[in-house]
N, C-alpha and C positions, 0 to 999 in steps of 0.2 A: 983436414977432413976432405973426404974425397968429393969431389962437384958432381951433384946430380948430372944423369946423362941428359941429353936434351934430345926431345921427338918431337917431331911433327905428322901430321895428319893430311893426307890425300883422298878425296871424296871423288871416286869415281862416276862421275854423272855423264857420259858421254856416249854411251851405246846405242845402237839405233833401234833395239829392241822391237826386231825382226819377229819374234814368236807372238808379242803382244799386240803388236798391229798399231801402234801408236806410241806416244811418250809415254810410258806407263810410269815415269817418274812423277809425274802431274797429276795421276789417278788417285782417288781416296782412298782410303781405310778409315772407316768410322769417323768420316769429316776430315781426317786431315791426310794431306797428299804424301807420298812414300819420300819425296826428298827432303820434305818439312821432316817428317819423322826422321830421317837419316841425318840432318843438319843437326836436329835436336840430342841425336843420341852421343855426338861428340862432345866429351867433357873436356872444354876448353880449358879448362884450370891446369891441365894436364898436358898443354901443347904448346910449343914455342908459337908456332905459326898452322893457320888451316887452309888448304887450298882446294878450292872445288875446280873440276876440270869438266866441261860440259860443251855441249854443243847447242845447246840452248838459251836464248835470252831472256826467258823467265827463269830460267835458274840462277842465270847471272846476276839477276837483280834481287833475288831472295839470298842469296849468298852477299850481297852486300847489306842486306836487311842484320845478316847475323856477323857483319864484320871479319869476314871471311873473305880473304884474297880467292880471286876470280880469273882462271885461265880459259878462254875461248879455243875450244878444238875446231877448227876449221876444216878439217879432214879425217872425220870420225871412222871413214870407210878404212883407214890405215889398222883400226884394229885395237885391240885392248893396249898391245905394247905401245903405242904413241900416245894414249891416253895418261898413262904409267910415265913414258919419259917426260911427258910435260910438265907432271905433277911433281916427281923427284928432281927434274931441275932447278926447281925453284926452291928445294929445301934440302939440296945434298951436302950443305954446311951443318946439318943436323946429325947427330949422334945415330939416330934411328927415325924410320918414317913407317907409319901407319897406313894401309890401304885400306877404307873402308867402301865397299859396295852399297848402295842406296836401295836396293831392291829388300832387304830385308825389313820388313815393317815392324816386326815385334823385338829386334834389337833393341836392348834396355843400357842407357849411358852408364848405370853402373858396371854392367859387363865392360865396357870398354874402358872404362877406368881402371877397373880390377886388371886389364889386360896391358894396360901402360904399365900399372905397378908390376906385374909379372917381367915382362920386358927389362925394366929397370932393374930389377933384382938380379938378373943374367944377360947383360947388354949384348954380349955376345952370339946370343941365341936369334932364332927367328921364333917367335911366339905369337901364336894364334887361337882363337876361340874352336872348343872341339866339343862333340857329343859322344861318349863313349868309345873315345880313342880316335874318332872322324874327323878329321881339319875341316873347320869351316871357316868362315871369314867374320870379322877382320884378320889381317896379317900384319906382325910388326917385322921389317927387314933391317939389322943392322947395317952400319955405313960399309964395311968392307963388302958387301954384295951389291952395293949400287950398280958397279959397272957391269956385273951380270945383268940387272934389270936393264939396264939401258942399252944393251945389246938384244933384248928380246926384239922380234919380228912380228908381224902379221897379227893374229888375234890371241896370240900365246900371252899369259900372264903369268905371276908370280908363282903359280904352282910350277911352272916350268923349271923354276929357279930351286924351288923347297924341293923339288925330286933330286936335284943334284947333291944336295946336303941334308937327307934325312935326318943324319947324327945330331944337327942344330937344332931340328923342332922341337918346341915344347908347347903342350896343349893346356889352356885352360877352359875345363870342365864346365857347360852352361847346359839349360834346358835347350832341347833340339828346338823349340819354337823358335827360337832366338835367331837360330841358323836359316830358318827356312827362309827361301826367295821366293818370288813372285813372278813368274815368266810369262803368264797367259792369263787373259781376262777372266778366264773359267777358275785359274788359281786365286785371285784375287776376292773373286765372288763366293768361292768356297772359304775363303780365309774370315770372310764378312759374315757370312751365316755360321761359323763355328762362335765366332764374336758374339753376335747377336743371341747363340744359344747360352753364351757363357762358358765355352769351353775354351777359350783362350781368353786371358787378361789384357789390356791395352798397355 
């Protein structure tokens, strides 16, 4: 019997949110903060370990409530590559690592669980959520690509590695709303209006 591949999850929660103007992950949509929504979207039953990388003490405390490991990024100006390296280093003994950004407030736990299942069926592939063939987040990377992720510099993220291996990418189709991120206060306010009008489910 083949042993099931091990999978971990890194929540990328250390960004400076310059476009938003403040820590957007603590902003609320329909009464629940973006970071809370992101943590609730993690299917913990599918993960060996979950790590939250953040530069915010409030998020460190919330991670503890979820029993997630928390890594404090005391140098977020080094960009996304540094956040990825901090999280990946804690999980590099696993067969795959999922990277989940925390500003997609309509991302569903069921979709993230289905993505984990898709990767386990093809564990040599990069698996990501997508819509109509356009890749979104989160993404799962197999262990052979960890060295390339760890070599990233500056604000370059996993997309740079995916571009080097397009033949490895497999997508799981989800509704576009699940992939929508919130980069500005105006975007969050617009999403809140849509939800109030019933355009988006919570």
